N, CA, C and O of each residue as an XYZ file, in Angstrom:
344
protein
N     -12.315   -107.335    -16.136
C     -12.728   -107.301    -14.746
C     -12.028   -108.427    -13.999
O     -12.090   -109.582    -14.419
N     -11.370   -108.105    -12.908
C     -10.605   -109.082    -12.147
C     -11.422   -109.546    -10.941
O     -11.924   -108.725    -10.173
N     -11.552   -110.848    -10.781
C     -12.286   -111.403     -9.648
C     -11.324   -111.726     -8.524
O     -10.191   -112.141     -8.771
N     -11.764   -111.539     -7.304
C     -10.938   -111.842     -6.138
C     -11.119   -113.297     -5.745
O     -12.182   -113.879     -5.958
N     -10.082   -113.878     -5.175
C     -10.217   -115.226     -4.621
C     -10.910   -115.112     -3.276
O     -10.991   -114.026     -2.702
N     -11.404   -116.219     -2.778
C     -12.119   -116.218     -1.510
C     -11.235   -115.714     -0.375
O     -11.694   -114.939      0.464
N      -9.981   -116.139     -0.336
C      -9.084   -115.721      0.730
C      -8.864   -114.221      0.744
O      -8.878   -113.601      1.808
N      -8.661   -113.631     -0.421
C      -8.430   -112.188     -0.462
C      -9.706   -111.419     -0.151
O      -9.644   -110.323      0.406
N     -10.860   -111.975     -0.501
C     -12.127   -111.316     -0.179
C     -12.328   -111.263      1.320
O     -12.739   -110.234      1.859
N     -12.044   -112.358      1.997
C     -12.200   -112.396      3.453
C     -11.236   -111.409      4.091
O     -11.602   -110.688      5.020
N     -10.004   -111.376      3.594
C      -9.033   -110.439      4.137
C      -9.508   -109.014      3.928
O      -9.390   -108.181      4.827
N     -10.043   -108.725      2.751
C     -10.522   -107.381      2.461
C     -11.687   -107.002      3.369
O     -11.763   -105.867      3.840
N     -12.596   -107.948      3.618
C     -13.718   -107.675      4.515
C     -13.222   -107.425      5.930
O     -13.734   -106.549      6.626
N     -12.219   -108.197      6.358
C     -11.657   -108.006      7.696
C     -10.995   -106.639      7.802
O     -11.112   -105.968      8.827
N     -10.300   -106.225      6.747
C      -9.668   -104.907      6.748
C     -10.711   -103.804      6.809
O     -10.531   -102.813      7.516
N     -11.808   -103.972      6.065
C     -12.884   -102.974      6.098
C     -13.489   -102.872      7.491
O     -13.745   -101.771      7.978
N     -13.718   -104.007      8.133
C     -14.286   -104.017      9.482
C     -13.337   -103.334     10.453
O     -13.765   -102.557     11.307
N     -12.054   -103.625     10.321
C     -11.078   -103.015     11.204
C     -11.045   -101.502     11.000
O     -10.968   -100.751     11.972
N     -11.103   -101.043      9.738
C     -11.118    -99.613      9.458
C     -12.377    -98.968     10.014
O     -12.330    -97.845     10.517
N     -13.513    -99.677      9.928
C     -14.765    -99.150     10.477
C     -14.634    -98.969     11.983
O     -15.085    -97.967     12.537
N     -14.016    -99.942     12.640
C     -13.821    -99.846     14.083
C     -12.922    -98.669     14.439
O     -13.153    -97.991     15.440
N     -11.906    -98.423     13.630
C     -11.006    -97.295     13.877
C     -11.768    -95.993     13.775
O     -11.581    -95.102     14.603
N     -12.631    -95.863     12.767
C     -13.413    -94.645     12.600
C     -14.359    -94.460     13.775
O     -14.502    -93.352     14.291
N     -15.001    -95.532     14.197
C     -15.936    -95.461     15.326
C     -15.207    -95.049     16.592
O     -15.747    -94.300     17.407
N     -13.990    -95.531     16.762
C     -13.251    -95.289     17.995
C     -12.121    -94.288     17.811
O     -11.034    -94.477     18.358
N     -12.358    -93.228     17.051
C     -11.313    -92.255     16.787
C     -10.820    -91.590     18.064
O      -9.677    -91.137     18.117
N     -11.637    -91.524     19.070
C     -11.246    -90.899     20.332
C     -10.762    -91.936     21.337
O     -10.755    -91.675     22.540
N     -10.357    -93.108     20.858
C      -9.889    -94.212     21.700
C     -10.931    -94.658     22.715
O     -10.596    -95.090     23.818
N     -12.190    -94.550     22.332
C     -13.254    -95.066     23.183
C     -13.158    -96.579     23.214
O     -12.914    -97.212     22.187
N     -13.345    -97.148     24.362
C     -13.343    -98.600     24.446
C     -14.771    -99.108     24.348
O     -15.689    -98.556     24.955
N     -14.939   -100.155     23.582
C     -16.233   -100.806     23.472
C     -16.077   -102.236     23.968
O     -14.961   -102.733     24.119
N     -17.189   -102.882     24.216
C     -17.149   -104.239     24.757
C     -17.299   -105.255     23.627
O     -18.197   -105.150     22.791
N     -16.405   -106.232     23.621
C     -16.419   -107.319     22.654
C     -16.526   -108.638     23.395
O     -16.004   -108.780     24.501
N     -17.201   -109.603     22.788
C     -17.192   -110.966     23.290
C     -16.234   -111.762     22.417
O     -16.366   -111.790     21.194
N     -15.272   -112.405     23.060
C     -14.290   -113.216     22.343
C     -14.579   -114.680     22.655
O     -14.647   -115.081     23.817
N     -14.747   -115.466     21.600
C     -14.952   -116.909     21.730
C     -13.626   -117.576     21.395
O     -13.067   -117.356     20.321
N     -13.121   -118.400     22.327
C     -11.852   -119.062     22.077
C     -11.885   -120.497     22.607
O     -12.695   -120.844     23.466
N     -10.990   -121.309     22.075
C     -10.980   -122.740     22.383
C      -9.591   -123.142     22.858
O      -8.584   -122.755     22.265
N      -9.547   -123.931     23.943
C      -8.255   -124.393     24.441
C      -7.827   -125.687     23.740
O      -8.541   -126.201     22.879
N      -6.670   -126.200     24.115
C      -6.119   -127.400     23.473
C      -6.937   -128.658     23.736
O      -6.766   -129.658     23.039
N      -7.820   -128.626     24.727
C      -8.674   -129.774     25.045
C     -10.026   -129.709     24.348
O     -10.852   -130.605     24.521
N     -10.260   -128.669     23.568
C     -11.515   -128.527     22.849
C     -12.597   -127.784     23.610
O     -13.723   -127.664     23.126
N     -12.272   -127.283     24.797
C     -13.249   -126.540     25.593
C     -13.356   -125.114     25.033
O     -12.347   -124.445     24.816
N     -14.594   -124.665     24.803
C     -14.847   -123.332     24.246
C     -15.208   -122.388     25.391
O     -16.020   -122.715     26.257
N     -14.590   -121.220     25.371
C     -14.812   -120.202     26.390
C     -15.311   -118.926     25.726
O     -15.053   -118.681     24.548
N     -16.023   -118.126     26.492
C     -16.476   -116.808     26.047
C     -16.041   -115.805     27.107
O     -16.253   -116.028     28.299
N     -15.443   -114.720     26.687
C     -15.017   -113.692     27.636
C     -15.324   -112.324     27.038
O     -15.010   -112.059     25.878
N     -15.939   -111.462     27.836
C     -16.171   -110.083     27.415
C     -14.953   -109.255     27.800
O     -14.472   -109.326     28.931
N     -14.462   -108.470     26.850
C     -13.326   -107.592     27.096
C     -13.646   -106.203     26.568
O     -14.405   -106.053     25.612
N     -13.067   -105.193     27.192
C     -13.193   -103.819     26.704
C     -11.936   -103.504     25.915
O     -10.820   -103.673     26.405
N     -12.133   -103.038     24.675
C     -11.017   -102.732     23.793
C     -11.427   -101.638     22.817
O     -12.610   -101.336     22.659
N     -10.424   -101.050     22.165
C     -10.719    -99.998     21.190
C     -11.132   -100.571     19.850
O     -11.839    -99.909     19.090
N     -10.697   -101.816     19.537
C     -11.063   -102.449     18.278
C     -10.902   -103.965     18.398
O     -10.492   -104.485     19.436
N     -11.235   -104.655     17.314
C     -11.191   -106.117     17.306
C      -9.771   -106.623     17.539
O      -9.566   -107.585     18.280
N      -8.800   -105.981     16.912
C      -7.409   -106.411     17.060
C      -6.954   -106.329     18.507
O      -6.252   -107.222     18.980
N      -7.336   -105.284     19.213
C      -6.950   -105.154     20.617
C      -7.643   -106.201     21.479
O      -7.042   -106.723     22.419
N      -8.895   -106.514     21.175
C      -9.612   -107.554     21.919
C      -8.878   -108.892     21.777
O      -8.752   -109.651     22.738
N      -8.407   -109.161     20.575
C      -7.655   -110.387     20.310
C      -6.346   -110.407     21.107
O      -5.975   -111.435     21.671
N      -5.661   -109.281     21.149
C      -4.397   -109.181     21.888
C      -4.622   -109.414     23.377
O      -3.819   -110.082     24.028
N      -5.699   -108.874     23.917
C      -5.999   -109.037     25.342
C      -6.132   -110.518     25.689
O      -5.570   -110.978     26.683
N      -6.876   -111.264     24.868
C      -7.044   -112.698     25.119
C      -5.717   -113.426     24.949
O      -5.376   -114.286     25.760
N      -4.970   -113.092     23.908
C      -3.667   -113.729     23.653
C      -2.698   -113.515     24.820
O      -1.899   -114.400     25.127
N      -2.761   -112.364     25.466
C      -1.890   -112.106     26.616
C      -2.250   -112.983     27.802
O      -1.375   -113.403     28.559
N      -3.538   -113.261     27.966
C      -3.981   -114.096     29.086
C      -3.833   -115.582     28.780
O      -3.448   -116.362     29.651
N      -4.138   -115.972     27.546
C      -4.156   -117.379     27.139
C      -3.434   -117.523     25.797
O      -4.103   -117.573     24.765
N      -2.117   -117.591     25.765
C      -1.389   -117.573     24.488
C      -1.597   -118.814     23.614
O      -1.361   -118.752     22.408
N      -2.030   -119.931     24.189
C      -2.138   -121.171     23.412
C      -3.532   -121.466     22.879
O      -3.747   -122.536     22.310
N      -4.478   -120.563     23.041
C      -5.845   -120.829     22.598
C      -6.035   -120.447     21.141
O      -5.257   -119.682     20.571
N      -7.097   -121.003     20.549
C      -7.497   -120.644     19.193
C      -8.687   -119.696     19.306
O      -9.720   -120.061     19.869
N      -8.550   -118.493     18.780
C      -9.657   -117.531     18.814
C     -10.590   -117.856     17.661
O     -10.195   -117.826     16.495
N     -11.841   -118.169     18.005
C     -12.812   -118.611     17.006
C     -13.683   -117.479     16.480
O     -14.069   -117.480     15.311
N     -13.993   -116.512     17.342
C     -14.871   -115.412     16.909
C     -14.719   -114.238     17.864
O     -14.402   -114.406     19.041
N     -14.953   -113.038     17.324
C     -14.998   -111.818     18.131
C     -16.222   -111.039     17.661
O     -16.360   -110.730     16.477
N     -17.104   -110.729     18.603
C     -18.323   -109.998     18.250
C     -18.448   -108.752     19.112
O     -17.978   -108.712     20.249
N     -19.081   -107.751     18.555
C     -19.320   -106.503     19.253
C     -20.563   -106.661     20.115
O     -21.615   -107.076     19.628
N     -20.442   -106.329     21.397
C     -21.589   -106.392     22.302
C     -22.436   -105.149     22.065
O     -21.912   -104.035     22.096
N     -23.746   -105.320     21.828
C     -24.604   -104.157     21.575
C     -24.600   -103.191     22.759
O     -24.559   -103.608     23.917
N     -24.642   -101.915     22.454
C     -24.674   -100.880     23.471
C     -26.089   -100.770     24.008
O     -27.018   -100.533     23.237
N     -26.278   -100.937     25.326
C     -27.610   -100.880     25.931
C     -28.253    -99.511     25.786
O     -29.474    -99.382     25.867
N     -27.444    -98.503     25.575
C     -27.947    -97.135     25.447
C     -28.935    -97.008     24.298
O     -29.868    -96.208     24.361
N     -28.730    -97.804     23.238
C     -29.575    -97.716     22.058
C     -30.603    -98.844     21.964
O     -31.372    -98.900     21.004
N     -30.623    -99.729     22.935
C     -31.542   -100.859     22.903
C     -32.973   -100.374     23.139
O     -33.215    -99.435     23.898
N     -33.902   -101.035     22.473
C     -35.319   -100.698     22.671
C     -35.775   -101.217     24.024
O     -35.465   -102.347     24.401
N     -36.498   -100.404     24.738
C     -37.039   -100.839     26.025
C     -38.543   -100.936     25.930
O     -39.186   -100.198     25.184
N     -39.087   -101.850     26.690
C     -40.554   -102.053     26.669
C     -41.150   -101.593     27.981
O     -41.886   -102.344     28.620
N     -40.852   -100.390     28.392
C     -41.388    -99.866     29.667
C     -42.738    -99.270     29.479
O     -43.337    -98.784     30.438
């Protein structure tokens, strides 16, 4: 039995997540992602972007701010499925 190193495990998980996003967005539906990024001065920013997957969300931020470090990308929950307390 072969064990994976931590780096390859993270890469594999990222690939699985990306494949899941592709399946979810087979019709090129755009979903909303929050991208957390940091500039060269250490200031952290959050921006919501509409993209077909995580990779595209990253590209959108990179096009606007090429020198930032992207710290996290999260999927914004769809309000359509949120529980309401009416």
